[in-house]
N, CA and C atoms as a LAMMPS dump frame, in Angstrom:
ITEM: TIMESTEP
0
ITEM: NUMBER OF ATOMS
513
ITEM: BOX BOUNDS ff ff ff
-5.0000000000000000e+02 5.0000000000000000e+02
-5.0000000000000000e+02 5.0000000000000000e+02
-5.0000000000000000e+02 5.0000000000000000e+02
ITEM: ATOMS id mol type element x y z
1 1 1 N -6.204 -254.013 -174.212
2 1 2 C -7.166 -255.103 -174.254
3 1 3 C -7.683 -255.425 -172.859
4 2 1 N -6.968 -255.087 -171.84
5 2 2 C -7.408 -255.428 -170.499
6 2 3 C -6.311 -256.128 -169.747
7 3 1 N -6.579 -256.456 -168.541
8 3 2 C -5.6 -257.092 -167.687
9 3 3 C -5.523 -258.582 -168.01
10 4 1 N -4.31 -259.139 -168.19
11 4 2 C -4.187 -260.543 -168.588
12 4 3 C -4.715 -261.521 -167.55
13 5 1 N -4.708 -261.122 -166.276
14 5 2 C -5.201 -262.038 -165.253
15 5 3 C -6.707 -262.263 -165.368
16 6 1 N -7.41 -261.286 -165.92
17 6 2 C -8.845 -261.454 -166.135
18 6 3 C -9.116 -262.648 -167.043
19 7 1 N -8.335 -262.769 -168.116
20 7 2 C -8.538 -263.859 -169.054
21 7 3 C -8.179 -265.197 -168.416
22 8 1 N -7.115 -265.198 -167.61
23 8 2 C -6.712 -266.425 -166.921
24 8 3 C -7.814 -266.871 -165.976
25 9 1 N -8.347 -265.923 -165.216
26 9 2 C -9.428 -266.263 -164.291
27 9 3 C -10.667 -266.717 -165.047
28 10 1 N -10.919 -266.09 -166.166
29 10 2 C -12.081 -266.456 -166.961
30 10 3 C -11.957 -267.886 -167.479
31 11 1 N -10.753 -268.249 -167.939
32 11 2 C -10.542 -269.6 -168.439
33 11 3 C -10.54 -270.625 -167.317
34 12 1 N -10.221 -270.196 -166.093
35 12 2 C -10.201 -271.119 -164.964
36 12 3 C -11.61 -271.476 -164.506
37 13 1 N -12.596 -270.756 -164.97
38 13 2 C -13.983 -270.994 -164.594
39 13 3 C -14.76 -271.514 -165.789
40 14 1 N -14.632 -272.811 -166.118
41 14 2 C -15.288 -273.305 -167.336
42 14 3 C -16.798 -273.203 -167.31
43 15 1 N -17.409 -273.132 -166.119
44 15 2 C -18.858 -273.022 -166.077
45 15 3 C -19.332 -271.653 -166.569
46 16 1 N -18.429 -270.658 -166.628
47 16 2 C -18.79 -269.329 -167.123
48 16 3 C -18.729 -269.243 -168.643
49 17 1 N -18.048 -270.204 -169.255
50 17 2 C -17.829 -270.162 -170.692
51 17 3 C -18.791 -271.131 -171.36
52 18 1 N -19.53 -270.714 -172.353
53 18 2 C -20.424 -271.628 -173.058
54 18 3 C -19.654 -272.806 -173.638
55 19 1 N -20.304 -273.968 -173.716
56 19 2 C -19.653 -275.2 -174.151
57 19 3 C -18.894 -275.106 -175.466
58 20 1 N -19.433 -274.461 -176.501
59 20 2 C -18.72 -274.48 -177.78
60 20 3 C -17.328 -273.875 -177.732
61 21 1 N -17.057 -272.994 -176.741
62 21 2 C -15.753 -272.351 -176.755
63 21 3 C -14.868 -272.77 -175.594
64 22 1 N -15.262 -273.746 -174.795
65 22 2 C -14.394 -274.217 -173.726
66 22 3 C -13.124 -274.785 -174.333
67 23 1 N -12.007 -274.468 -173.733
68 23 2 C -10.737 -274.982 -174.206
69 23 3 C -10.079 -274.108 -175.253
70 24 1 N -10.75 -273.069 -175.72
71 24 2 C -10.121 -272.17 -176.696
72 24 3 C -9.157 -271.246 -175.985
73 25 1 N -8.316 -270.618 -176.735
74 25 2 C -7.353 -269.684 -176.164
75 25 3 C -8.07 -268.441 -175.646
76 26 1 N -7.376 -267.715 -174.787
77 26 2 C -7.981 -266.564 -174.115
78 26 3 C -8.477 -265.519 -175.091
79 27 1 N -7.73 -265.266 -176.165
80 27 2 C -8.174 -264.209 -177.063
81 27 3 C -9.468 -264.574 -177.773
82 28 1 N -9.714 -265.858 -178.046
83 28 2 C -10.966 -266.273 -178.662
84 28 3 C -12.117 -266.093 -177.668
85 29 1 N -11.858 -266.398 -176.395
86 29 2 C -12.884 -266.208 -175.371
87 29 3 C -13.224 -264.733 -175.27
88 30 1 N -12.191 -263.898 -175.306
89 30 2 C -12.423 -262.463 -175.228
90 30 3 C -13.261 -262.008 -176.415
91 31 1 N -12.925 -262.486 -177.604
92 31 2 C -13.708 -262.114 -178.77
93 31 3 C -15.147 -262.566 -178.634
94 32 1 N -15.35 -263.775 -178.104
95 32 2 C -16.707 -264.283 -177.934
96 32 3 C -17.508 -263.383 -177.004
97 33 1 N -16.952 -263.072 -175.841
98 33 2 C -17.698 -262.257 -174.898
99 33 3 C -17.874 -260.84 -175.414
100 34 1 N -16.85 -260.286 -176.06
101 34 2 C -16.963 -258.936 -176.587
102 34 3 C -18.035 -258.878 -177.678
103 35 1 N -18.065 -259.896 -178.525
104 35 2 C -19.035 -259.915 -179.621
105 35 3 C -20.452 -260.026 -179.079
106 36 1 N -20.642 -260.811 -178.035
107 36 2 C -21.996 -261.003 -177.542
108 36 3 C -22.434 -259.936 -176.553
109 37 1 N -21.483 -259.158 -176.032
110 37 2 C -21.88 -257.985 -175.267
111 37 3 C -22.459 -256.938 -176.208
112 38 1 N -21.916 -256.886 -177.411
113 38 2 C -22.391 -255.941 -178.407
114 38 3 C -23.284 -256.672 -179.399
115 39 1 N -24.417 -257.121 -178.943
116 39 2 C -25.334 -257.83 -179.825
117 39 3 C -26.004 -256.848 -180.768
118 40 1 N -26.921 -257.343 -181.547
119 40 2 C -27.544 -256.51 -182.558
120 40 3 C -28.577 -255.545 -181.992
121 41 1 N -28.503 -255.248 -180.684
122 41 2 C -29.402 -254.258 -180.105
123 41 3 C -29.19 -252.897 -180.751
124 42 1 N -27.981 -252.644 -181.212
125 42 2 C -27.665 -251.349 -181.782
126 42 3 C -27.957 -251.28 -183.265
127 43 1 N -28.424 -252.37 -183.85
128 43 2 C -28.606 -252.411 -185.301
129 43 3 C -29.681 -251.416 -185.733
130 44 1 N -29.34 -250.598 -186.715
131 44 2 C -30.341 -249.668 -187.22
132 44 3 C -31.372 -250.415 -188.05
133 45 1 N -32.389 -249.721 -188.45
134 45 2 C -33.368 -250.3 -189.343
135 45 3 C -32.658 -250.645 -190.651
136 46 1 N -32.657 -251.911 -191.015
137 46 2 C -31.909 -252.332 -192.195
138 46 3 C -32.531 -251.827 -193.489
139 47 1 N -33.719 -251.259 -193.417
140 47 2 C -34.31 -250.656 -194.614
141 47 3 C -33.531 -249.415 -195.031
142 48 1 N -32.796 -248.826 -194.072
143 48 2 C -31.997 -247.644 -194.363
144 48 3 C -30.703 -247.992 -195.099
145 49 1 N -30.33 -249.281 -195.092
146 49 2 C -29.075 -249.729 -195.686
147 49 3 C -29.401 -250.59 -196.901
148 50 1 N -28.806 -250.276 -198.034
149 50 2 C -29.044 -251.102 -199.214
150 50 3 C -28.205 -252.373 -199.116
151 51 1 N -28.756 -253.446 -199.647
152 51 2 C -28.06 -254.727 -199.602
153 51 3 C -26.751 -254.656 -200.382
154 52 1 N -26.747 -253.965 -201.512
155 52 2 C -25.543 -253.849 -202.328
156 52 3 C -24.435 -253.14 -201.559
157 53 1 N -24.778 -252.059 -200.857
158 53 2 C -23.788 -251.313 -200.077
159 53 3 C -23.235 -252.186 -198.957
160 54 1 N -24.108 -252.905 -198.262
161 54 2 C -23.663 -253.76 -197.164
162 54 3 C -22.781 -254.892 -197.68
163 55 1 N -23.157 -255.497 -198.799
164 55 2 C -22.389 -256.617 -199.329
165 55 3 C -21.025 -256.187 -199.861
166 56 1 N -20.868 -254.898 -200.139
167 56 2 C -19.565 -254.425 -200.609
168 56 3 C -18.496 -254.529 -199.527
169 57 1 N -18.889 -254.741 -198.28
170 57 2 C -17.951 -254.88 -197.169
171 57 3 C -17.559 -256.333 -196.912
172 58 1 N -18.044 -257.25 -197.735
173 58 2 C -17.736 -258.673 -197.573
174 58 3 C -16.885 -259.167 -198.735
175 59 1 N -16.172 -260.287 -198.554
176 59 2 C -15.382 -260.841 -199.662
177 59 3 C -16.265 -261.197 -200.859
178 60 1 N -15.755 -260.938 -202.052
179 60 2 C -16.532 -261.139 -203.274
180 60 3 C -16.998 -262.581 -203.44
181 61 1 N -16.148 -263.529 -203.093
182 61 2 C -16.515 -264.934 -203.289
183 61 3 C -17.705 -265.322 -202.406
184 62 1 N -17.761 -264.785 -201.195
185 62 2 C -18.891 -265.058 -200.304
186 62 3 C -20.157 -264.41 -200.854
187 63 1 N -20.025 -263.197 -201.366
188 63 2 C -21.182 -262.489 -201.924
189 63 3 C -21.717 -263.243 -203.131
190 64 1 N -20.817 -263.751 -203.99
191 64 2 C -21.255 -264.505 -205.161
192 64 3 C -22.003 -265.773 -204.769
193 65 1 N -21.539 -266.429 -203.703
194 65 2 C -22.173 -267.674 -203.271
195 65 3 C -23.49 -267.442 -202.546
196 66 1 N -23.523 -266.469 -201.655
197 66 2 C -24.637 -266.335 -200.71
198 66 3 C -25.504 -265.106 -200.959
199 67 1 N -24.985 -264.114 -201.664
200 67 2 C -25.688 -262.849 -201.828
201 67 3 C -27.085 -262.964 -202.389
202 68 1 N -27.302 -263.87 -203.321
203 68 2 C -28.622 -264.02 -203.93
204 68 3 C -29.504 -265.026 -203.189
205 69 1 N -28.919 -265.775 -202.238
206 69 2 C -29.657 -266.815 -201.52
207 69 3 C -30.274 -266.287 -200.231
208 70 1 N -29.528 -265.443 -199.517
209 70 2 C -29.968 -264.961 -198.207
210 70 3 C -30.36 -263.489 -198.243
211 71 1 N -31.227 -263.118 -197.321
212 71 2 C -31.55 -261.706 -197.127
213 71 3 C -30.401 -261.05 -196.36
214 72 1 N -30.403 -259.731 -196.293
215 72 2 C -29.362 -259.022 -195.552
216 72 3 C -29.391 -259.419 -194.081
217 73 1 N -30.584 -259.543 -193.506
218 73 2 C -30.701 -259.962 -192.109
219 73 3 C -30.118 -261.352 -191.907
220 74 1 N -30.352 -262.237 -192.868
221 74 2 C -29.815 -263.597 -192.78
222 74 3 C -28.305 -263.623 -192.857
223 75 1 N -27.737 -262.808 -193.728
224 75 2 C -26.279 -262.741 -193.85
225 75 3 C -25.667 -262.214 -192.561
226 76 1 N -26.267 -261.182 -191.989
227 76 2 C -25.747 -260.623 -190.742
228 76 3 C -25.866 -261.645 -189.618
229 77 1 N -26.977 -262.361 -189.554
230 77 2 C -27.149 -263.386 -188.522
231 77 3 C -26.086 -264.474 -188.681
232 78 1 N -25.833 -264.892 -189.904
233 78 2 C -24.841 -265.925 -190.166
234 78 3 C -23.45 -265.459 -189.74
235 79 1 N -23.115 -264.207 -190.023
236 79 2 C -21.812 -263.664 -189.633
237 79 3 C -21.714 -263.538 -188.121
238 80 1 N -22.758 -263.057 -187.478
239 80 2 C -22.744 -262.917 -186.024
240 80 3 C -22.557 -264.262 -185.323
241 81 1 N -23.153 -265.304 -185.851
242 81 2 C -23.142 -266.595 -185.168
243 81 3 C -22.068 -267.56 -185.645
244 82 1 N -21.647 -267.448 -186.9
245 82 2 C -20.684 -268.403 -187.446
246 82 3 C -19.504 -267.728 -188.129
247 83 1 N -19.308 -266.432 -187.931
248 83 2 C -18.247 -265.707 -188.607
249 83 3 C -16.87 -266.28 -188.323
250 84 1 N -16.088 -266.482 -189.388
251 84 2 C -14.736 -266.998 -189.254
252 84 3 C -14.647 -268.505 -189.219
253 85 1 N -15.76 -269.193 -189.439
254 85 2 C -15.753 -270.653 -189.385
255 85 3 C -16.431 -271.231 -190.626
256 86 1 N -16.307 -272.526 -190.756
257 86 2 C -17.046 -273.239 -191.787
258 86 3 C -18.295 -273.835 -191.167
259 87 1 N -19.392 -273.778 -191.88
260 87 2 C -20.665 -274.278 -191.366
261 87 3 C -21.154 -275.393 -192.282
262 88 1 N -21.443 -276.542 -191.707
263 88 2 C -22.021 -277.633 -192.483
264 88 3 C -23.512 -277.382 -192.652
265 89 1 N -23.958 -277.373 -193.888
266 89 2 C -25.362 -277.114 -194.186
267 89 3 C -26.06 -278.46 -194.343
268 90 1 N -27.082 -278.73 -193.521
269 90 2 C -27.806 -279.998 -193.635
270 90 3 C -28.542 -280.123 -194.963
271 91 1 N -28.842 -281.369 -195.325
272 91 2 C -29.547 -281.624 -196.582
273 91 3 C -31.027 -281.291 -196.493
274 92 1 N -31.596 -281.415 -195.306
275 92 2 C -33.036 -281.212 -195.143
276 92 3 C -33.296 -279.943 -194.336
277 93 1 N -34.267 -279.174 -194.773
278 93 2 C -34.561 -277.913 -194.087
279 93 3 C -35.111 -278.135 -192.683
280 94 1 N -35.733 -279.292 -192.432
281 94 2 C -36.241 -279.563 -191.079
282 94 3 C -35.078 -279.655 -190.087
283 95 1 N -33.996 -280.287 -190.49
284 95 2 C -32.808 -280.379 -189.635
285 95 3 C -32.148 -279.014 -189.507
286 96 1 N -32.143 -278.256 -190.588
287 96 2 C -31.502 -276.946 -190.592
288 96 3 C -32.24 -275.952 -189.7
289 97 1 N -33.554 -276.113 -189.545
290 97 2 C -34.316 -275.177 -188.705
291 97 3 C -33.857 -275.229 -187.257
292 98 1 N -33.437 -276.399 -186.794
293 98 2 C -32.919 -276.506 -185.431
294 98 3 C -31.562 -275.826 -185.295
295 99 1 N -30.743 -275.94 -186.321
296 99 2 C -29.4 -275.38 -186.271
297 99 3 C -29.395 -273.871 -186.517
298 100 1 N -30.222 -273.411 -187.435
299 100 2 C -30.245 -272.006 -187.824
300 100 3 C -31.538 -271.345 -187.357
301 101 1 N -31.831 -271.445 -186.078
302 101 2 C -33.102 -270.97 -185.524
303 101 3 C -33.294 -269.466 -185.652
304 102 1 N -32.237 -268.702 -185.911
305 102 2 C -32.361 -267.253 -186.046
306 102 3 C -32.64 -266.787 -187.458
307 103 1 N -32.602 -267.704 -188.418
308 103 2 C -32.852 -267.343 -189.81
309 103 3 C -34.33 -267.508 -190.151
310 104 1 N -34.767 -266.765 -191.148
311 104 2 C -36.145 -266.918 -191.607
312 104 3 C -36.274 -268.228 -192.378
313 105 1 N -37.495 -268.695 -192.54
314 105 2 C -37.728 -269.951 -193.269
315 105 3 C -37.233 -269.875 -194.708
316 106 1 N -37.423 -268.739 -195.354
317 106 2 C -36.958 -268.616 -196.743
318 106 3 C -35.436 -268.654 -196.823
319 107 1 N -34.753 -268.066 -195.834
320 107 2 C -33.292 -268.126 -195.805
321 107 3 C -32.804 -269.551 -195.577
322 108 1 N -33.462 -270.273 -194.682
323 108 2 C -33.079 -271.663 -194.4
324 108 3 C -33.284 -272.531 -195.636
325 109 1 N -34.424 -272.372 -196.271
326 109 2 C -34.689 -273.164 -197.478
327 109 3 C -33.71 -272.82 -198.597
328 110 1 N -33.357 -271.553 -198.736
329 110 2 C -32.377 -271.15 -199.743
330 110 3 C -31.011 -271.75 -199.479
331 111 1 N -30.592 -271.743 -198.2
332 111 2 C -29.308 -272.353 -197.84
333 111 3 C -29.31 -273.841 -198.153
334 112 1 N -30.367 -274.529 -197.74
335 112 2 C -30.444 -275.974 -197.963
336 112 3 C -30.501 -276.305 -199.456
337 113 1 N -31.195 -275.503 -200.212
338 113 2 C -31.294 -275.756 -201.65
339 113 3 C -29.945 -275.543 -202.346
340 114 1 N -29.26 -274.47 -201.975
341 114 2 C -28.011 -274.103 -202.652
342 114 3 C -26.808 -274.902 -202.148
343 115 1 N -26.748 -275.173 -200.833
344 115 2 C -25.534 -275.741 -200.245
345 115 3 C -25.761 -277.055 -199.509
346 116 1 N -26.844 -277.763 -199.77
347 116 2 C -27.174 -278.958 -198.984
348 116 3 C -26.035 -279.978 -198.987
349 117 1 N -25.666 -280.391 -197.789
350 117 2 C -24.632 -281.4 -197.613
351 117 3 C -23.215 -280.899 -197.79
352 118 1 N -23.023 -279.61 -197.927
353 118 2 C -21.677 -279.064 -198.082
354 118 3 C -21.338 -278.145 -196.916
355 119 1 N -20.122 -277.65 -196.933
356 119 2 C -19.677 -276.719 -195.91
357 119 3 C -19.581 -275.321 -196.511
358 120 1 N -20.047 -274.346 -195.789
359 120 2 C -20.013 -272.957 -196.227
360 120 3 C -19.042 -272.197 -195.329
361 121 1 N -18.052 -271.549 -195.922
362 121 2 C -17.104 -270.728 -195.16
363 121 3 C -17.704 -269.346 -194.966
364 122 1 N -17.882 -268.965 -193.721
365 122 2 C -18.497 -267.673 -193.386
366 122 3 C -17.384 -266.713 -192.971
367 123 1 N -17.27 -265.554 -193.607
368 123 2 C -16.225 -264.6 -193.222
369 123 3 C -16.525 -263.977 -191.862
370 124 1 N -15.503 -263.429 -191.245
371 124 2 C -15.692 -262.764 -189.956
372 124 3 C -16.615 -261.559 -190.109
373 125 1 N -16.46 -260.829 -191.179
374 125 2 C -17.37 -259.724 -191.472
375 125 3 C -17.21 -258.512 -190.585
376 126 1 N -16.012 -258.28 -190.08
377 126 2 C -15.791 -257.145 -189.182
378 126 3 C -16.1 -255.822 -189.874
379 127 1 N -15.745 -255.709 -191.142
380 127 2 C -16.014 -254.453 -191.867
381 127 3 C -17.508 -254.2 -192.007
382 128 1 N -18.274 -255.243 -192.275
383 128 2 C -19.72 -255.085 -192.383
384 128 3 C -20.327 -254.696 -191.043
385 129 1 N -19.926 -255.368 -189.977
386 129 2 C -20.471 -255.048 -188.655
387 129 3 C -20.075 -253.638 -188.228
388 130 1 N -18.869 -253.22 -188.58
389 130 2 C -18.425 -251.858 -188.288
390 130 3 C -19.265 -250.848 -189.074
391 131 1 N -19.542 -251.148 -190.338
392 131 2 C -20.383 -250.272 -191.157
393 131 3 C -21.777 -250.133 -190.546
394 132 1 N -22.349 -251.236 -190.104
395 132 2 C -23.679 -251.207 -189.493
396 132 3 C -23.651 -250.404 -188.197
397 133 1 N -22.585 -250.611 -187.397
398 133 2 C -22.445 -249.843 -186.15
399 133 3 C -22.35 -248.354 -186.456
400 134 1 N -21.567 -247.978 -187.458
401 134 2 C -21.406 -246.571 -187.802
402 134 3 C -22.717 -245.966 -188.31
403 135 1 N -23.476 -246.735 -189.08
404 135 2 C -24.8 -246.26 -189.527
405 135 3 C -25.712 -246.041 -188.327
406 136 1 N -25.621 -246.938 -187.367
407 136 2 C -26.438 -246.801 -186.162
408 136 3 C -26.049 -245.545 -185.385
409 137 1 N -24.751 -245.299 -185.266
410 137 2 C -24.28 -244.105 -184.554
411 137 3 C -24.767 -242.845 -185.253
412 138 1 N -24.676 -242.812 -186.571
413 138 2 C -25.131 -241.636 -187.31
414 138 3 C -26.637 -241.433 -187.174
415 139 1 N -27.382 -242.529 -187.183
416 139 2 C -28.831 -242.427 -187.03
417 139 3 C -29.187 -241.916 -185.629
418 140 1 N -28.495 -242.428 -184.615
419 140 2 C -28.748 -241.982 -183.242
420 140 3 C -28.406 -240.502 -183.093
421 141 1 N -27.329 -240.079 -183.745
422 141 2 C -26.936 -238.672 -183.693
423 141 3 C -27.983 -237.808 -184.39
424 142 1 N -28.514 -238.276 -185.513
425 142 2 C -29.563 -237.537 -186.223
426 142 3 C -30.842 -237.432 -185.4
427 143 1 N -31.071 -238.425 -184.529
428 143 2 C -32.241 -238.399 -183.658
429 143 3 C -32.038 -237.473 -182.464
430 144 1 N -30.838 -236.911 -182.317
431 144 2 C -30.584 -235.944 -181.264
432 144 3 C -29.966 -236.499 -180
433 145 1 N -29.534 -237.76 -180.022
434 145 2 C -28.885 -238.322 -178.835
435 145 3 C -27.484 -237.755 -178.692
436 146 1 N -27.067 -237.591 -177.451
437 146 2 C -25.738 -237.032 -177.196
438 146 3 C -24.657 -238.077 -177.45
439 147 1 N -23.427 -237.613 -177.619
440 147 2 C -22.29 -238.515 -177.833
441 147 3 C -22.089 -239.408 -176.616
442 148 1 N -22.397 -238.895 -175.438
443 148 2 C -22.261 -239.687 -174.21
444 148 3 C -23.212 -240.888 -174.22
445 149 1 N -24.455 -240.659 -174.565
446 149 2 C -25.449 -241.733 -174.608
447 149 3 C -25.084 -242.76 -175.679
448 150 1 N -24.666 -242.267 -176.831
449 150 2 C -24.273 -243.167 -177.923
450 150 3 C -23.074 -244.005 -177.5
451 151 1 N -22.109 -243.38 -176.857
452 151 2 C -20.907 -244.093 -176.41
453 151 3 C -21.26 -245.192 -175.414
454 152 1 N -22.139 -244.917 -174.48
455 152 2 C -22.527 -245.934 -173.495
456 152 3 C -23.277 -247.078 -174.178
457 153 1 N -24.13 -246.763 -175.111
458 153 2 C -24.915 -247.792 -175.785
459 153 3 C -24.034 -248.713 -176.638
460 154 1 N -22.966 -248.152 -177.204
461 154 2 C -22.071 -248.938 -178.058
462 154 3 C -20.819 -249.421 -177.334
463 155 1 N -20.734 -249.118 -176.04
464 155 2 C -19.583 -249.529 -175.225
465 155 3 C -18.275 -249.054 -175.847
466 156 1 N -18.207 -247.762 -176.103
467 156 2 C -17.002 -247.154 -176.645
468 156 3 C -16.841 -245.779 -176.022
469 157 1 N -15.739 -245.126 -176.301
470 157 2 C -15.505 -243.807 -175.739
471 157 3 C -16.215 -242.733 -176.558
472 158 1 N -16.44 -241.603 -175.921
473 158 2 C -17.05 -240.475 -176.635
474 158 3 C -16.137 -239.994 -177.763
475 159 1 N -14.836 -240.077 -177.529
476 159 2 C -13.888 -239.658 -178.565
477 159 3 C -14.069 -240.499 -179.83
478 160 1 N -14.233 -241.818 -179.667
479 160 2 C -14.45 -242.673 -180.827
480 160 3 C -15.772 -242.361 -181.521
481 161 1 N -16.779 -242.037 -180.755
482 161 2 C -18.065 -241.659 -181.347
483 161 3 C -17.884 -240.408 -182.202
484 162 1 N -17.156 -239.413 -181.672
485 162 2 C -16.938 -238.193 -182.439
486 162 3 C -16.096 -238.449 -183.684
487 163 1 N -15.114 -239.338 -183.591
488 163 2 C -14.305 -239.685 -184.761
489 163 3 C -15.174 -240.328 -185.851
490 164 1 N -16.07 -241.202 -185.437
491 164 2 C -16.97 -241.851 -186.399
492 164 3 C -17.909 -240.831 -187.028
493 165 1 N -18.461 -239.943 -186.209
494 165 2 C -19.379 -238.931 -186.728
495 165 3 C -18.666 -238.026 -187.731
496 166 1 N -17.447 -237.611 -187.396
497 166 2 C -16.697 -236.747 -188.31
498 166 3 C -16.331 -237.468 -189.609
499 167 1 N -15.901 -238.722 -189.498
500 167 2 C -15.495 -239.456 -190.707
501 167 3 C -16.7 -239.752 -191.601
502 168 1 N -17.852 -240.071 -191.001
503 168 2 C -19.047 -240.338 -191.812
504 168 3 C -19.589 -239.051 -192.426
505 169 1 N -19.473 -237.945 -191.72
506 169 2 C -19.958 -236.674 -192.242
507 169 3 C -19.084 -236.208 -193.405
508 170 1 N -17.778 -236.524 -193.339
509 170 2 C -16.862 -236.106 -194.396
510 170 3 C -17.032 -236.976 -195.645
511 171 1 N -17.51 -238.194 -195.469
512 171 2 C -17.641 -239.124 -196.62
513 171 3 C -18.84 -238.832 -197.473
């Protein structure tokens, strides 16, 4: 995971840590920075991924609640920003637009209509994000990019890129 003193130094500098996560334990800070270093820059064209296939990587109860309300992009945005937490959904879409600025208007209105005034538990969604990353790696490989370039773009080793390529090719 890295050197433990890095996390101690990171926590000692509260101005480096965004306000919502100040005071959290080191591993949560690490997850926050790791997650935001790997933003959705690597996301493939979501038209290549069916919503049903993507939703199969999420808990069934979440899919039943949200699957018909949000688009795939909206679900991914919700997981990226609120994964592993409960989110209070405002009653009015005007208030929700400030809170959910990354969602489309139809997604915001759907959330407010379905869950207004309640709390929505958002799963971490690691399996879904891993699936999207693997699709991106396969697409980049099909475009002719080398394993080295793919590894640098995804901040992983070339060995892991080759393992993903082999496992996806075998499936």
